[in-house]
DRENROTI-93101 format. One record per residue (C-alpha): residue number from 1; x negated, y negated, z. Coordinates in steps of 0.05 Angstrom, whole numbers, plus 5000, padded with zeros to 4 digits. Example, Ala and Ser with C-alpha at 12.3 -4.5 7.8 and 13.67 -1.06 7.14 Angstrom:
BEGIN
MIVO    k    xx    yy    zz
MIVO    1  4754  5090  5156
MIVO    2  4727  5021  5143
end
This chain:
BEGIN
MIVO    k    xx    yy    zz
MIVO    1  2559  6097  1928
MIVO    2  2497  6127  1941
MIVO    3  2473  6136  1875
MIVO    4  2479  6064  1859
MIVO    5  2415  6049  1901
MIVO    6  2372  6103  1871
MIVO    7  2317  6072  1833
MIVO    8  2322  6063  1759
MIVO    9  2298  6130  1729
MIVO   10  2234  6113  1675
MIVO   11  2246  6117  1606
MIVO   12  2196  6172  1584
MIVO   13  2227  6219  1642
MIVO   14  2293  6209  1630
MIVO   15  2271  6227  1556
MIVO   16  2239  6285  1580
MIVO   17  2295  6305  1625
MIVO   18  2340  6301  1567
MIVO   19  2299  6347  1518
MIVO   20  2283  6399  1566
MIVO   21  2362  6418  1561
MIVO   22  2365  6405  1488
MIVO   23  2361  6479  1467
MIVO   24  2365  6484  1388
MIVO   25  2425  6524  1362
MIVO   26  2422  6599  1352
MIVO   27  2462  6602  1295
MIVO   28  2446  6591  1229
MIVO   29  2476  6586  1152
MIVO   30  2460  6607  1088
MIVO   31  2466  6545  1043
MIVO   32  2446  6532  0962
MIVO   33  2394  6492  0944
MIVO   34  2424  6436  0912
MIVO   35  2471  6431  0983
MIVO   36  2414  6429  1030
MIVO   37  2402  6357  1041
MIVO   38  2397  6324  1103
MIVO   39  2396  6409  1139
MIVO   40  2343  6432  1176
MIVO   41  2311  6494  1154
MIVO   42  2325  6557  1209
MIVO   43  2262  6597  1182
MIVO   44  2197  6583  1146
MIVO   45  2202  6590  1071
MIVO   46  2148  6624  1028
MIVO   47  2138  6632  0957
MIVO   48  2143  6700  0915
MIVO   49  2107  6665  0855
MIVO   50  2050  6629  0832
MIVO   51  2059  6555  0821
MIVO   52  2043  6542  0760
MIVO   53  2058  6613  0736
MIVO   54  2009  6605  0684
MIVO   55  1949  6554  0655
MIVO   56  1979  6502  0622
MIVO   57  1975  6439  0589
MIVO   58  1975  6372  0627
MIVO   59  1981  6336  0574
MIVO   60  2013  6329  0496
MIVO   61  1951  6342  0465
MIVO   62  1900  6389  0424
MIVO   63  1876  6458  0459
MIVO   64  1803  6467  0438
MIVO   65  1741  6518  0453
MIVO   66  1688  6477  0477
MIVO   67  1639  6516  0432
MIVO   68  1664  6484  0375
MIVO   69  1654  6422  0401
MIVO   70  1579  6423  0386
MIVO   71  1585  6387  0322
MIVO   72  1632  6335  0300
MIVO   73  1669  6376  0249
MIVO   74  1747  6374  0249
MIVO   75  1783  6435  0273
MIVO   76  1839  6462  0234
MIVO   77  1901  6464  0268
MIVO   78  1930  6537  0254
MIVO   79  1991  6532  0311
MIVO   80  2041  6489  0344
MIVO   81  2062  6505  0420
MIVO   82  2112  6469  0451
MIVO   83  2128  6484  0524
MIVO   84  2168  6548  0536
MIVO   85  2127  6584  0480
MIVO   86  2066  6619  0490
MIVO   87  2013  6617  0436
MIVO   88  1964  6661  0394
MIVO   89  1893  6669  0418
MIVO   90  1850  6606  0395
MIVO   91  1810  6627  0340
MIVO   92  1735  6598  0331
MIVO   93  1733  6529  0295
MIVO   94  1817  6520  0304
MIVO   95  1856  6481  0350
MIVO   96  1922  6478  0371
MIVO   97  1973  6435  0374
MIVO   98  1996  6431  0451
MIVO   99  2049  6391  0493
MIVO  100  2059  6382  0572
MIVO  101  2070  6446  0614
MIVO  102  2060  6489  0550
MIVO  103  2009  6560  0561
MIVO  104  1940  6553  0548
MIVO  105  1924  6595  0492
MIVO  106  1869  6652  0502
MIVO  107  1806  6621  0479
MIVO  108  1817  6545  0504
MIVO  109  1773  6520  0550
MIVO  110  1803  6444  0545
MIVO  111  1855  6402  0523
MIVO  112  1842  6333  0491
MIVO  113  1901  6286  0498
MIVO  114  1928  6260  0436
MIVO  115  1901  6188  0442
MIVO  116  1829  6224  0436
MIVO  117  1844  6255  0370
MIVO  118  1855  6229  0295
MIVO  119  1892  6281  0252
MIVO  120  1873  6294  0177
MIVO  121  1926  6332  0143
MIVO  122  1917  6400  0173
MIVO  123  1855  6383  0212
MIVO  124  1837  6342  0272
MIVO  125  1773  6304  0297
MIVO  126  1760  6304  0362
MIVO  127  1737  6234  0383
MIVO  128  1725  6235  0451
MIVO  129  1698  6304  0474
MIVO  130  1730  6328  0537
MIVO  131  1696  6359  0599
MIVO  132  1714  6436  0603
MIVO  133  1773  6446  0636
MIVO  134  1801  6386  0626
MIVO  135  1881  6371  0625
MIVO  136  1889  6441  0641
MIVO  137  1938  6457  0697
MIVO  138  1907  6520  0735
MIVO  139  1953  6576  0748
MIVO  140  1971  6574  0826
MIVO  141  1933  6509  0834
MIVO  142  1997  6480  0870
MIVO  143  2023  6543  0908
MIVO  144  1990  6617  0912
MIVO  145  2046  6673  0917
MIVO  146  2054  6691  0979
MIVO  147  2032  6621  1008
MIVO  148  2081  6586  1062
MIVO  149  2114  6522  1030
MIVO  150  2152  6494  1087
MIVO  151  2158  6508  1163
MIVO  152  2222  6515  1201
MIVO  153  2253  6461  1234
MIVO  154  2236  6400  1179
MIVO  155  2296  6367  1152
MIVO  156  2302  6379  1085
MIVO  157  2303  6316  1031
MIVO  158  2290  6316  0957
MIVO  159  2231  6338  0960
MIVO  160  2235  6395  0994
MIVO  161  2296  6419  0960
MIVO  162  2255  6412  0898
MIVO  163  2192  6446  0927
MIVO  164  2237  6510  0943
MIVO  165  2272  6506  0878
MIVO  166  2196  6512  0840
MIVO  167  2189  6582  0879
MIVO  168  2256  6601  0853
MIVO  169  2296  6592  0916
MIVO  170  2365  6586  0905
MIVO  171  2401  6586  0973
MIVO  172  2362  6565  1035
MIVO  173  2369  6587  1112
MIVO  174  2393  6529  1155
MIVO  175  2424  6512  1223
MIVO  176  2497  6505  1225
MIVO  177  2517  6432  1233
MIVO  178  2513  6407  1314
MIVO  179  2588  6393  1329
MIVO  180  2596  6331  1368
MIVO  181  2663  6307  1397
MIVO  182  2670  6238  1415
MIVO  183  2718  6184  1458
MIVO  184  2722  6112  1474
MIVO  185  2748  6089  1537
MIVO  186  2774  6022  1549
MIVO  187  2848  5994  1545
MIVO  188  2818  5934  1518
MIVO  189  2799  5965  1455
MIVO  190  2844  5973  1388
MIVO  191  2822  5994  1320
MIVO  192  2807  5949  1271
MIVO  193  2873  5932  1219
MIVO  194  2915  5917  1284
MIVO  195  2927  5846  1305
MIVO  196  2888  5829  1374
MIVO  197  2926  5820  1427
MIVO  198  2900  5770  1493
MIVO  199  2843  5809  1527
MIVO  200  2831  5853  1464
MIVO  201  2774  5868  1421
MIVO  202  2759  5914  1363
MIVO  203  2728  5979  1373
MIVO  204  2664  5970  1338
MIVO  205  2631  6025  1376
MIVO  206  2676  6081  1343
MIVO  207  2649  6068  1274
MIVO  208  2573  6054  1304
MIVO  209  2573  6123  1330
MIVO  210  2606  6155  1269
MIVO  211  2547  6129  1223
MIVO  212  2498  6154  1266
MIVO  213  2521  6223  1267
MIVO  214  2538  6220  1200
MIVO  215  2461  6203  1188
MIVO  216  2439  6257  1227
MIVO  217  2482  6308  1190
MIVO  218  2535  6325  1248
MIVO  219  2596  6353  1247
MIVO  220  2641  6292  1284
MIVO  221  2704  6315  1324
MIVO  222  2735  6243  1332
MIVO  223  2787  6242  1390
MIVO  224  2798  6172  1387
MIVO  225  2809  6118  1441
MIVO  226  2828  6140  1516
MIVO  227  2859  6096  1563
MIVO  228  2827  6069  1631
MIVO  229  2860  6133  1665
MIVO  230  2826  6183  1706
MIVO  231  2871  6245  1700
MIVO  232  2877  6226  1618
MIVO  233  2797  6223  1615
MIVO  234  2794  6291  1646
MIVO  235  2844  6324  1597
MIVO  236  2798  6292  1540
MIVO  237  2739  6310  1561
MIVO  238  2766  6387  1567
MIVO  239  2792  6376  1501
MIVO  240  2724  6354  1474
MIVO  241  2685  6405  1513
MIVO  242  2726  6463  1490
MIVO  243  2709  6444  1414
MIVO  244  2643  6415  1410
MIVO  245  2569  6430  1428
MIVO  246  2558  6362  1455
MIVO  247  2609  6300  1484
MIVO  248  2593  6241  1470
MIVO  249  2633  6176  1497
MIVO  250  2616  6105  1499
MIVO  251  2641  6063  1559
MIVO  252  2668  6081  1622
MIVO  253  2602  6099  1653
MIVO  254  2581  6040  1698
MIVO  255  2606  6031  1767
MIVO  256  2673  5983  1758
MIVO  257  2740  6006  1788
MIVO  258  2761  6023  1715
MIVO  259  2699  6064  1693
MIVO  260  2727  6138  1700
MIVO  261  2688  6175  1653
MIVO  262  2624  6195  1701
MIVO  263  2676  6217  1753
MIVO  264  2718  6246  1709
MIVO  265  2655  6290  1685
MIVO  266  2638  6306  1756
MIVO  267  2701  6336  1777
MIVO  268  2696  6387  1715
MIVO  269  2624  6389  1722
MIVO  270  2560  6350  1741
MIVO  271  2511  6286  1722
MIVO  272  2443  6303  1717
MIVO  273  2412  6232  1696
MIVO  274  2451  6160  1711
MIVO  275  2420  6094  1703
MIVO  276  2355  6090  1665
MIVO  277  2298  6037  1664
MIVO  278  2316  6012  1595
MIVO  279  2347  5940  1571
MIVO  280  2393  5947  1539
MIVO  281  2427  6010  1562
MIVO  282  2419  6020  1641
MIVO  283  2486  6058  1649
MIVO  284  2467  6120  1609
MIVO  285  2501  6178  1634
MIVO  286  2478  6261  1613
MIVO  287  2501  6325  1647
MIVO  288  2554  6373  1623
MIVO  289  2624  6368  1624
MIVO  290  2662  6445  1624
MIVO  291  2601  6484  1612
MIVO  292  2581  6433  1553
MIVO  293  2528  6377  1545
MIVO  294  2550  6305  1564
MIVO  295  2521  6246  1543
MIVO  296  2555  6176  1563
MIVO  297  2539  6113  1527
MIVO  298  2545  6044  1550
MIVO  299  2601  6006  1526
MIVO  300  2563  5942  1506
MIVO  301  2550  5952  1433
MIVO  302  2477  5932  1427
MIVO  303  2463  5975  1490
MIVO  304  2505  6035  1456
MIVO  305  2459  6024  1392
MIVO  306  2397  6030  1424
MIVO  307  2409  6086  1478
MIVO  308  2432  6123  1419
MIVO  309  2372  6110  1376
MIVO  310  2322  6124  1435
MIVO  311  2349  6181  1471
MIVO  312  2417  6207  1435
MIVO  313  2373  6222  1366
MIVO  314  2320  6259  1394
MIVO  315  2367  6300  1434
MIVO  316  2412  6316  1374
MIVO  317  2344  6332  1330
MIVO  318  2316  6374  1389
MIVO  319  2386  6410  1387
MIVO  320  2391  6416  1307
MIVO  321  2322  6453  1313
MIVO  322  2279  6395  1283
MIVO  323  2211  6406  1312
MIVO  324  2183  6325  1296
MIVO  325  2240  6287  1341
MIVO  326  2189  6225  1356
MIVO  327  2204  6152  1332
MIVO  328  2156  6136  1274
MIVO  329  2125  6068  1307
MIVO  330  2066  6022  1282
MIVO  331  2030  5961  1309
MIVO  332  2042  5900  1276
MIVO  333  2028  5817  1299
MIVO  334  2087  5790  1332
MIVO  335  2117  5721  1292
MIVO  336  2160  5700  1361
MIVO  337  2146  5699  1433
MIVO  338  2168  5742  1490
MIVO  339  2133  5714  1559
MIVO  340  2179  5739  1614
MIVO  341  2194  5809  1602
MIVO  342  2237  5847  1648
MIVO  343  2196  5872  1704
MIVO  344  2234  5935  1724
MIVO  345  2256  5960  1655
MIVO  346  2233  5979  1587
MIVO  347  2257  5931  1535
MIVO  348  2274  5942  1463
MIVO  349  2285  5877  1429
MIVO  350  2312  5873  1365
MIVO  351  2270  5842  1305
MIVO  352  2263  5845  1234
MIVO  353  2191  5852  1185
MIVO  354  2175  5784  1156
MIVO  355  2113  5749  1122
MIVO  356  2069  5711  1168
MIVO  357  2037  5646  1146
MIVO  358  1969  5685  1124
MIVO  359  2016  5727  1072
MIVO  360  2007  5788  1122
MIVO  361  2065  5831  1154
MIVO  362  2096  5806  1218
MIVO  363  2155  5823  1268
MIVO  364  2206  5765  1275
MIVO  365  2262  5767  1344
MIVO  366  2330  5756  1334
MIVO  367  2348  5693  1375
MIVO  368  2398  5727  1408
MIVO  369  2379  5792  1450
MIVO  370  2445  5795  1491
MIVO  371  2470  5868  1497
MIVO  372  2545  5845  1468
MIVO  373  2510  5810  1401
MIVO  374  2518  5865  1352
MIVO  375  2491  5818  1297
MIVO  376  2426  5828  1320
MIVO  377  2422  5896  1302
MIVO  378  2452  5884  1235
MIVO  379  2400  5830  1220
MIVO  380  2342  5870  1247
MIVO  381  2305  5925  1205
MIVO  382  2266  5959  1271
MIVO  383  2258  5948  1351
MIVO  384  2198  5916  1385
MIVO  385  2191  5961  1444
MIVO  386  2154  5925  1507
MIVO  387  2112  5969  1544
MIVO  388  2097  5963  1612
MIVO  389  2125  5893  1624
MIVO  390  2064  5868  1581
MIVO  391  2088  5793  1545
MIVO  392  2073  5776  1486
MIVO  393  2066  5713  1431
MIVO  394  2060  5685  1369
MIVO  395  2010  5723  1334
MIVO  396  1995  5785  1390
MIVO  397  2007  5861  1365
MIVO  398  2060  5892  1385
MIVO  399  2094  5959  1368
MIVO  400  2153  5963  1320
MIVO  401  2204  6018  1314
MIVO  402  2234  6015  1238
MIVO  403  2309  6043  1234
MIVO  404  2290  6068  1171
MIVO  405  2242  6118  1204
MIVO  406  2301  6140  1249
MIVO  407  2356  6166  1206
MIVO  408  2309  6189  1142
end
């Protein structure tokens, strides 16, 4: 096969090719705000109200007039204003017992927290005079009516849901869920719960991808295991393409005689990308099957794990309409050495955060970096990206991509 002799595609070029074709879905739904967790906002949100709508108290205490505090005379407490109640205008020489969130009465220009007051009968002594405006939250100081509160293309979390509710929005426009059809090839793979026969292994990738896709909020169409047979693979590809926005497979995209997925895709579509300069995960394929985008992941579980994180995740996010798809990363000190990096492929090493000898943060490599060692992924909490085949020693700064930031 001529394409086996082509040079490996650099990681950044492969990712750019994927993203160029990752058009956002053109359909959106309206969903109740309390059900919007993890969905992607399809249009910007604007407020129709000021938040807070009225000047209100930031503390439990006493509403006062600054002019009355020129002397140390006690103030007569003439009213009690709990949250949700509008008080009467504050008269000279008086104070109002007020609670957090309650509207500020007319004439009040400060609230004294209760810890700085001494109450005697129906009067209050101010023991620590406030500054003008102290402990008063002004109307609209958080959000002004007409202001944009959230842009389109963000994934909605608890804070965003609360913010939308704070301006009275009970439903939100979101992109519909991306439908992803999956299947898994290999005569040797069986489902957990069945006894293993000689030469068989359990299908870990089915559960790995199910977890990834669920974390990204996709609608998964699981077509199960497919035997190593060309005709069956083509039939399953057509079935998947007819139902989904993306066909995602694991296994069968390498160069072995029993690797039928790549050839099956080419028989009903095309392969636009194959074999990337990445380790682990070189035999990743991208193209289309019967008009539906297709991504074929390697069969080795760590290769599938890494290539999903670095290629499939950003592709899916872009299809979902998410604008910020870059994986979060930071530089941190290495607690392990990697003296002989691969000179032809960009490496992603499994590692986890630890505490160095000086008490500062550092990252430690898993001792086994093979593409079949799935324990390295469960043990780790991120990836060290080895850029430009640069070796590192213990104590050097390395680029770390935490898993927690990939699927939040």
